[in-house]
N, C-alpha and C positions, 0 to 999 in steps of 0.2 A: 733957756734950754737950747743946746746946740742942735743945729739942723743937719741931719745926715744927707749927703748927696751922692749920686752915683759916680760922679767924677772923682770925688775924694776916695770912695771905696776902690775905684779902679787904680788911682794913684797908689794907694796902700798896697794893693795886690802886685803891682809892677815893682815897687821898691822891695816888698818882702821877698818876691821871687829872686831878686838879685842877691839879697842878703843871705837867703837860705842856700843859694848855689855857691856863694863865696865862702860862707862860714860853716855850712852843714847845719843840720837841724839842732844838734845839741849845743853848739857854741853860739848860734844865733839867738838874739834876745829881743824882746819887745822894745827895750830901751834903745837898742841899735836901730831898729826899724823906725822908731819914732824920731830919732835924731836925724836919720836920712830924710824922713818925711818933712822935717822942719816944724814939728809940732810936739805935743806932749803924749805921754803914755795914756793919759786920760782919754784923749781924742781916739787913740788907737783902740782902747778897750771899749769905746763907745760903738765900734763897728764889729769887733771880734773879741769874744770874752776870754780867749786863751791863745797862747802860741800854737797849740795843737790845732785849734779850730782854724786859725789863720793859715797854717801850713796845708791842711787838707783842702781848704778853699783855693789856695794857690795852685795846688796840684790839679784839682778839678777844673780850674779855669784854663790851664794849659790844654787839657784834653778837649774842653768845650770849643776852643778856637780851632783845633786841628781835626778832631774826629767827630764831634757831635753832628756837623752837617751831613756826614756820610751815614751815620746811624739814623738820623732823622729821615733821610731820604728813603730808607728801607720801609718806613711805614706807609709810604705813598707809591712804592715802586710796583708797577704792574707789568714790567718788562720781563726779560729773560732771567731766570733764577741764577744761572751761572754768572752772568754779567753783573748782577746785583751783588752777589757774594764776593766776586773778584774786586769790585769797587770798594766795598767796605773793608775787605782784607788788606788791600794795598794801603788804604788810608790808615788803618789800625797799626800795621807793622811799621809803616813809615814813621808814625808818631812814637811808637814804643822804642825804636832804636835811635831816636834823635837824642843829641847830647843832653837836652833839658830833661826829657822824660827819664833817661838813664840815671841822671844825677838824683832825680826825685825818687826813683825806684830804689836806689842804693840807700838813700837816707831812710826811707820807710823800712827797709829790711833791717837796718841797724837799730831802729827804735821799736820794731814790732814786738819784741820780747819784753820791753820795759814799760809799755803803756798801751792804751787802746788805739793808738794811731794807726796801726796796721789794719785793724778791723774797720775803722772809719774810712780809711783810704780804699779798702776793698769794697765796702758797701757803696761808697759814692762813685767809684769808677767801674770796677769789673762786674759787680752785681747788676748795676744799671745796664751795662752793655749786654750782658747775658739775657736780661729780661727783654730788651728791645729786639735782639736777634731771635729769641725764642718766639716772640709774638709774630715776627715776620715769617718764620718757618711754619708756624701754625697756619697762617693765612695761605702760604704756598701750598700746604697740604690739601687745602680745600679745592684747589684747582688741579690736584693730582701731580704737582711738580715734585713733591717728595712724599715718602710714605708716612703714614701716621706713626707717631712715636712719642717718647717723652721729649718734648721740644726743648725743655731747659737743659737736659742732658745733651741733646744734639747740639745746642748752641755752645755748651761748654767744650764739646769735642771740636767744633769748628774753630773756636778761639785757640785751643791748644795746637791744632794743626797749623794755623796761621803763624803762631809764634815759634813753632818747633825748629825751624832751620836757622833762625837768626837771633832770637832774643837772648837765650842763654850764652851763646858764644860772644856776643857783643857786651852783654851785661857783666860777664866775668873776665873780659879782656882777652879772650881767646882769639877773636877776630881782630885783626890788626888795624882795621879801618871800618868806617861806616859803610854798609853795603850800598851799592848804587841803586837807583830807581829800577834799572833793568833787572838786577839781581832780585830785588824785592818783588817785582811783578812776576818773575819766573817762579819764585818760591811760593808765592800766593796762588798762582795757577795750579801748582802741584798739590797744594793743600786743598783747594776747592775740588780738584779731581778726585782725591781720596775721599773727601766728605761726600760727594755725590755718588761715588761707587758704593758707599755704605748706606746712604739715606735716600738716594734718588730712586725714582720709579723707572724701572727698565721698560722701554718701549719695544713693542714687536717691530721687527724689520719690515 
């Protein structure tokens, strides 16, 4: 019986990411990935049962590297609400407009109407992020930092605000270049201000 290892799994994800970016989801094949890996399709299927599962795992692994630490920090953050939201917002939009994330997003959009890949991608990424932010907001409400509300809806609104200035223009090629860190920080500040104006607790002067 073949022994699965974390290193082999990581190697598969790294190689699969390159193949998907070069070929696109539809043209990429498990045979191509196995050939680049220097092994057989049998080995590949021992780790991932389908190309769809491998693609979703690759996409999720990208987010884990860049965004997950910021999401995780929310669960232990006892500091200023605005600062915490700004931190997660900057990390999130920075990831979403990166070339790798944009290429993945475009591939998912192309395939979403033909398979369950769009739903799986949404559940592994966005749904998890919404749930983590909603949990953070609920905790913040206990210290009267924000008002009581439907926290899942509030988290959805926050994400939409964070994405609003840059994601669509970059995704559809309207923006001619990747926004700078200064631009992303400024747009996130505006998003957080709008969010807090709607959900924040007004303090008496």
